N, C-alpha and C positions, 0 to 999 in steps of 0.2 A: 692576632689580637683584635677584638672588635673595637670600634671607635669609643663605645661606652666604657669598655674596660680601660682603654688608654687614658681616658679622661680621669678616671678614679685612681689609676696607678700614678699619674702625674700629681694629683692632689695629695695623695698620702706619701709620696716620696719626699715631699717638702714640708711635712707637718712638724711642728715642734714636739719636743719630748715630754711636755707636761702630761701629768696623769689624766687619762680620759675620765670623763664624768658620765654617770648614768643619766638618762633623760629625766627631767623633773617629774613627769607623770609616773615613772617607776620609783624614783627616790621617795616621793611623797606618799605613794600608795603601795609600797613594798609589803606592808602588813596584809595585803590581800592575796599575796602569793601562796600557793600551796606549800605545806611544810616539807614536802619531799616530791621527787619526781623528775621528769625530763623537761628541760627548758631550751628554747631556741631563740637566739638573737639574730634577726634577719637584717641583712645589709649592715653588719655590726660595726663597720669602721674600725677604730682602734679598740673597741670593745668595752666601753663604760658600762653598758647594760649587762654584758656577759660577765664581767667581773663582779658586779653586784649580785647577780643571780648565783654565781659560784660561791660567793661569801655567805649567801643564805642557805647553802648546802644542797642546791639543786644540781643535777647532772646536766652540764651545759654543753650545747652545740652552738657554734657561732659561724655564720657564713658571711663572706663578703667577696665581691668580684675582684678586689685589689689584693695582690700578694703582699704589697708593702703594709697594708693595714693588718693583714693576718699575722705577718711576722712581728709587728709591734704588739699585737694582742698576746701572742704566745710568749714574748719576752716579758710583758707586764704580768701575765699570769704566773710565770716561773718565779719572778721576783717576789710575788706575794704568796707563793706556795699553793696556788689554787689549781686544781685539776679542771681542765676543760678541753673540748675537742673543737679546734678552730680550723676551718677549711676554706680554701679559695673555691667559691661556687657562685655561679650566676643563678640566683634564686628565681629569676623570671624564666629562664630556660629549664631549670630543674627545681620545681617547687617541692616543698616537703610532702612526704607521704601522708595519706589520711590516718587519723587516729594515732599520731605518733608523739605528741607533746602535751605536757600538763600546763605549760606557760609559754607564751610567745611574746617577744618584744619587737617593736618596729619604731624607729625614731628617725625623723627627717628623711624619709624615703616613701615614695608613693608610686606604686604600679597597680592601678585599679584592677587589672586582669588577674593579679595575684591574690586579691582579697578572698575569693571563694576557696582557693587552695589553703590559705591560712586558717580560715574557719574550719575547713574539713580536717586540717591537721591537728586540731585541738581534740583531746580526749574529753569525754563527758566531765563537766565541772572545771575544765581547763580555763585558764584566764589569758586574755589578750590585752596587752598594753600597747597603745598606738598613739604616737604624737608626731604631727607633721604640719607643714605650713598651709595657710589658708589664703584665699584671694582677698578677703576683707581685712587688709592689714592696716594697723595703726601707724606703722613705720615701714619703710622699704627695706626689709630684711628678707633673706631667703631668696629662692629662685624667682625669676621674672616670668618664666614660661608657664602659662596657665595649665599645661599638661601635668605639672608637678605641684599644683595648688588645689586645695579642696574648696568646693562650694560650701555655702552655709549648710550646716548639719549633714554634710555628705558622709562622714564616717558612720553616722547612724544608719544611713541607707546602705552603705557598703557591708555593714555587719548586722543588717536587720534580722530579727529573730533571736539574737543573743540577749542574755540578761545584762542590762546596762548597770554597772556598778558606779561608774564615774564618767561624767561627760562635761567638757568645757569647750565652748566655742563662742568667745565673747566679741569677736569682730571689732567694730569701732564704736560700740555702744558706751555711753557715759564717759567717765574720766579715763582717757586713753593711757594715762601714766600708771594706772593701777590694774591689777588682775593679770589674767593670761591673755596676752596679745600676740597676734601674728601666727598663732598655731592653734590647732584643735587637739584636745586630749580625750582619749577614750580608754576606759578599762571595762572590759566586757567578759562575761562568763559563758562558756559553752553549756547549753542545756543538755540534759540526757537525750540520747538519740530518739527515744520513743516519744518525747514531748516536743520535738521540732516540727 
């Protein structure tokens, strides 16, 4: 077992049993999802995004490096009567195949070298939902390691060329008690292959 996998196994072995929640970027913009198709929840944890995608009628695949997280997701999906395919998978070592999903969600996970694979995995008109921590934080939440924190507008650079539907990266501007703080949100659509 790799040190990274050990870390996440330990984290999910000790999580409470409260129902997992989908990322706010997905909850607030679920109306932008395709009406049908295949969806992937990357680094899914206990699967809040995956469950919401399945409730919307998409065929859902969910991957996480932690077997504890996947077991919790499978149990939660069974309780709700939702079909989905949850697998233990190191997405950094085995990224998704090109042109294989109509929607992809990523929340609170950053592996920059994976981003080109995520974009390639989207079918034409497919939608990416991405939400993760930034360096310009209003409060000290999330990871401290800058490797896991986005620079200003970095998501726009990582997914350049996609059609931006929603973007929020408010940093420390203005009233820090309001708005989206400590994280950047992106909803972007894959263009048709010939227009890229």
